N, C-alpha and C positions, 0 to 999 in steps of 0.2 A: 424416313418419313416420306410417305408418298400417298397420292390419291389415285387409285386405279379402280376401275369397275364400279361397284357400289361404293358408297362412301366409307373409306378406310382412313382413319387418322390415328397415327401412332399405334397401329395394331388393333384399334377399337373399331370394329365394323358396326356401323349404325346407320339408320335411316333418319335419325333425329339429331338435330344440332345440339351442341353442348349448352347446358343451362347458362344463362348470363350473357349470351351472344345474340345480338339482334340480327336476325336473318330476313327481316322484312324488306330490307333495301337491296340485298344482293343474294346470290345463290350460295349454297354450301361450298361449292367448288371455288367460287370467287373469294369467299372469306378465307378459305384454307390457302389459296395462292397468295392472297394479300398478307396473311400471317407470315408466310415464308419470306416475302419481300421485305416486310418490316423487320425481320431478323437478319436481313442481308444475305439470304440464301437465293442463289440463282435457280429459277424454276423453268422447267421445260415441259409444259403441259402437252399432251398428245391427244389429238382428235382428228377425225376425218369428216365430222359433220360441221357444215358451215356455221350454224348457229352457235355451236359450242366453241369453235375457234374465235368467233367474234366476242362471245362472252368471256373467253380467257384473256382477251386484250382489254376488256373493260374493267381494269383494276385500279386505275389511277385517279378516279373521281371520288374516292372515299378513303378513309383511314379507320383503323380499328382503335377504339378507345383503350386507355391503359387497363380498364377493368375487363374488356373483351379479350385483350392480349393475355391477361392473367388467367382467365378461364380456359383459354386454349392451351396456354403454357402448362397448366395443371394436368392436362391430359397426357403430356409427354413424360411426366414423372411417375 
């Protein structure tokens, strides 16, 4: 499970977020990283761009709802 290049989540390459997940407050990458953290997975995002590095650290001021977690969990199955 990784997010590299364009948005790849569980082997599903997409430019659109999964239905049922609110992406108005955070980026696709932040939601995916937060999903990993909420599952207890250690994440090591990689970037050389300052704005992306800062975005990758901005994961602790929000939580995914159980419904949002379920929508993303469904992609993994």
